[in-house]
C-alpha positions in Angstrom: 27.5 90.7 -27.9 27.8 88.2 -30.7 25.0 85.8 -31.2 25.7 82.1 -31.1 24.8 80.1 -34.2 21.8 77.9 -33.7 22.5 74.2 -33.9 18.9 73.0 -33.7 19.2 72.7 -30.0 16.8 75.5 -29.2 13.6 75.3 -27.2 10.9 72.9 -28.2 7.6 74.1 -29.3 5.1 74.4 -26.4 2.4 71.8 -26.5 -1.1 72.0 -25.1 -1.5 69.1 -22.6 -5.3 69.5 -22.6 -5.4 68.3 -26.2 -3.6 65.1 -25.3 -5.7 64.5 -22.2 -8.9 65.0 -24.2 -7.7 62.9 -27.0 -6.8 60.1 -24.6 -10.2 60.4 -22.9 -12.0 60.2 -26.3 -10.0 57.1 -27.2 -10.8 55.4 -23.9 -14.5 56.3 -24.3 -14.5 54.9 -27.8 -12.9 51.7 -26.6 -15.5 51.4 -23.8 -18.3 52.0 -26.3 -17.0 49.3 -28.6 -16.9 46.8 -25.7 -20.4 47.7 -24.7 -21.7 47.3 -28.3 -20.3 43.8 -28.2 -21.6 43.0 -24.7 -25.0 44.5 -24.9 -25.7 45.2 -28.6 -28.1 42.3 -29.3 -31.4 42.8 -31.0 -34.7 41.8 -29.5 -34.9 38.9 -32.0 -31.5 37.6 -31.0 -32.5 37.7 -27.3 -35.7 35.9 -28.0 -33.9 33.2 -30.1 -31.4 32.6 -27.3 -34.1 32.4 -24.7 -36.0 29.8 -26.8 -32.8 27.8 -27.3 -32.1 27.8 -23.5 -35.7 26.6 -22.9 -35.3 23.8 -25.5 -32.0 22.8 -24.0 -33.5 22.7 -20.5 -36.5 20.7 -21.6 -34.3 18.2 -23.4 -32.1 17.9 -20.4 -35.1 17.3 -18.1 -36.5 14.7 -20.5 -33.1 12.9 -20.6 -32.8 12.7 -16.9 -32.7 9.1 -15.5 -35.0 8.1 -12.7 -33.0 5.6 -10.7 
């Protein structure tokens, strides 16, 4: 039997789907971590400053209230 000449239409290289699944899971985990750093990543000083600011704003609002 004569072999047919290859025209580049042979079988593709086998791929490991687990690599792609794990890579996608790592990317999603990194994205979630980034979101959490933004959402929860405040220092104690920043939290205290924000709490003081809220208290000042509340006090100012209470003092500005009209007594009709």
